[in-house]
C-alpha positions, 0 to 999 in steps of 0.5 A, a space after each residue: 787499907 788493912 788495919 795495920 796499914 791504917 794504924 801505921 798511917 795514923 802514927 805517921 801523922 801523929 809523929 808530924 806533931 812530935 818534937 823530934 819531927 819539928 827538930 828535923 825541920 830546922 835548918 838554914 833559911 834560904 834568902 832567895 830562889 836560884 831561878 823561877 820555873 815556867 808553868 806552861 799550863 793554862 788555869 781555869 778562867 772562871 776560878 781565876 775571875 772569882 779570885 779577882 772578885 775576892 772569892 776562892 771557888 772550886 767545884 761549886 764551893 765558894 769562900 770569901 777571901 776576907 773570911 777565909 778561916 784556915 785555923 777552923 776550916 769548914 770547907 770540903 776535903 776537895 776544896 782543902 786540896 785545892 787551897 793547900 796545893 796552891 793550884 789556884 796560883 795558876 788560875 789567878 795568873 791566867 786571868 791577871 797581870 803580875 801587878 794585879 795578881 800579886 796582892 791577892 796571892 800575897 794576902 792568901 799566902 800571909 794567911 796560910 803561913 800564919 796558920 800552917 807555916 810552923 804547925 805541921 798537920 794534916 791536910 796542909 802538910 800532907 806530903 802529896 799536897 806539899 809536893 804540889 805546893 813547892 812546884 806551884 811556889 817555884 813556878 809562880 814565885 813572882 806572885 808570892 815573893 814580890 813584896 818589899 816586906 822582908 819578914 814576909 818574904 823570909 817566912 815564905 822561903 822558910 815555909 818552903 824549906 821546911 816543906 822540903 825537909 818534911 818531904 825528905 822524911 815522908 815522901 816514900 811513905 805516901 801511897 804509890 801512884 800520883 801522890 807519891 810522884 807529887 811528893 818526890 817531885 817536890 823534893 827534886 824541885 826544892 833541891 833544884 831551886 833552893 841554894 845548896 840543894 844539890 845533895 837533896 836533888 840527888 836524893 830526890 832523883 833516886 826517890 823519884 825513880 823508885 816512885 816512877 817504877 811503882 806508880 807508872 806501868 810499862 805502858 804509861 798508865 798510873 796506878 789509880 787507873 783514873 784519866 784525871 789522875 793520869 793528867 795529873 801525872 803528866 802535869 807533874 812531870 812536865 812542871 818538874 821538867 820546866 824546873 830543870 829547864 829553869 836551871 838550864 839542866 836536862 831532866 833525867 832520862 827516866 823522867 822524860 821516858 815516863 812522861 812520853 809513855 804517860 801522854 800516850 796512855 792519856 791520849 788512849 782514853 780520849 774520844 773523837 772529840 778530844 776529851 777523855 772518857 769517864 773511868 774510876 771516878 774521873 769525869 770527862 776532861 774537856 778536849 781543849 784542856 787535853 790539847 793544851 796539856 799535850 802541847 805543854 809537854 812537847 811530846 808528840 805521840 799517838 794514842 795507846 791502843 793496848 794498855 794491858 797494865 793500865 787496863 784500857 783497850 782502844 779500838 778505832 776505825 773510820 770516825 768511831 772510837 771505842 774504849 773498854 775497861 779490861 782490868 779489875 778496879 784499883 785497890 783501895 790503898 792506891 785510890 779512894 773511890 774506885 769503881 766497879 766498871 770492869 768490861 764497861 765501854 764507851 764509844 764515840 762517832 766523830 766528835 759526838 759521844 754515843 755510849 758513855 758511863 755516868 762517870 764523875 764520882 770523884 769530880 762532881 759539883 758540890 751541889 750533887 748529893 753524896 749518895 748520888 756521887 757514890 752511886 756513880 761508882 756502881 756497875 749499873 752506872 757503867 755500860 756493861 752487864 749487871 747480874 742480880 742488881 749487884 756490883 761486879 766488885 763489892 762496894 762497902 758502906 765505908 766506900 772501900 772496895 771488897 771482893 769481886 773481879 780478881 782475874 781478867 782474860 783478854 784476847 785481841 785480834 784483827 782480821 780483814 780490817 775487823 778489830 775484835 776483843 774478847 774479855 771476861 771477868 770472874 767478879 760474879 763467880 764467887 757469889 753466883 757461879 758465872 763468868 761474864 764474857 764480852 765479845 765485840 767486833 768493830 768493822 773496818 769502816 767504824 759503822 758497825 759494832 757487834 757484841 755479845 755478852 755471855 754468862 758462863 757457868 764456873 766455880 762450885 757455886 750454883 744457884 737453884 733459881 734463875 738469876 736476873 741480869 741487865 745489860 746497860 748502854 748509857 747514851 751520850 748527852 743530846 743523843 735522841 732515842 726512839 724505839 721501833 714499832 716492834 719494841 725490839 730495836 731503837 734508833 739513836 740520833 746524834 747532834 749533827 744528823 748521824 743515826 745509829 740503829 740498835 738491835 739485840 737478841 736474847 733479852 728484852 729491850 727497854 729505854 730508861 732515864 740516866 745521867 752523865 756527869 759533864 766536864 764541870 762536874 754537873 749531872 746532865 739528864 740522858 737516856 739508857 738502853 737496857 737489855 733485861 732477862 734471866 739466866 738459868 744455871 746453864 748460863 745465857 747469851 745476848 747478842 747486840 748490834 750498833 749500826 750506823 744508818 746514815 
């Protein structure tokens, strides 16, 4: 964000603590909720079991419930989001009956209300977390409102009402994308469930429609371009629809339409195994999670093949699926930790991943060092060309993205069953005077993928010396690689017996170590194919081939 934007955001958070804002949060205490919505999604069993054992656990970070100090937190930002959003209610309800889960949920709720019920501060009252919290509270009300303690129940309902009033005044100030959607969904849900909330509901529906128009593109993709956040958008809209259903009301048509488009876009970045590919800090979401998510929405649609706004292109033939990133990284004000992954691709053969990105920069286990997590954002951590060991879009020391890819040219065609994509980006023009162009063609049977990476002179800048480049193909987990005797090709053996042959022309082939962040956020050691060479001022071209041998 610009200096002015950061200054404005800081002022907004300071204003939360002002007497004026506290006065605006005053109002009637609701005595009950009108109805209880259904949460149609399954929680994480491991995290749910940890709660039964008296521990709150998230991405390898664990805190004992008995010693959970909410006044002086020592946990990470990711753990704080999990705690303050109350997403753990879903995990708890997935492994225990109401009788068993309610005392645990009530104990955490008492601590939260005591620490944050009246004190409006970041991150507990961050608008997107407040929106998520209201959705979880109204969906899991039996776990937090079953107590016979009337004072406790009043405090919880009072906190919910204060949260709704807080969102009334802050939802539109949240960055566009999933955070703004979460804030406005919270406004609408509270208007539906708190008695006398019809005016807020109308106000919230208008705000949500505005948020959808700037947060979800025409093709259904979310602004941050992350599959993980895409699923969050799908979950948000589905939970909101369930809230309408609890009142026997139909959700607005704009919500249902956005949900359908978002599901198609989410399926568009899924591999043959049913799980997502790894983009923009997102790790691979397991197939069973995606399947249950789509089932919960009730939407029946096919994977989106061309998402020009969201930025992903999908090719599928035979048992092969290929997903290409054909867009610039998201801007920093939209997503934290964007990746320089333009023109990278992933490919799977059936339920086995052949080519991947390292992925998971924003979904890593707590045991992963921070420097390594930041390294997962680089161009070298993706299956694409890297020029002079530099990123196609600059990544600053403070984690923000700088200059780089600004323009993408894309053409797509199909002739005789062969699907072709040709795309280029200008990320290296300013610094090196080259456009990176990638052409790929997938045969009709999916058993042959031919590609070409070119560096084409462009712009005014010309280097007097040759520029080194590397084209990386990170291999999926459990893929065994063996070089041929001449060192010009390699055989790739997938679990299950499939064998692919790789061959290239115009660069030297090497096999190096790599890693892949799995669905639990843990790194798994893998290999990568690396094509290296140097390009003179006139440019260079490298052709390569993946062919299934059996």
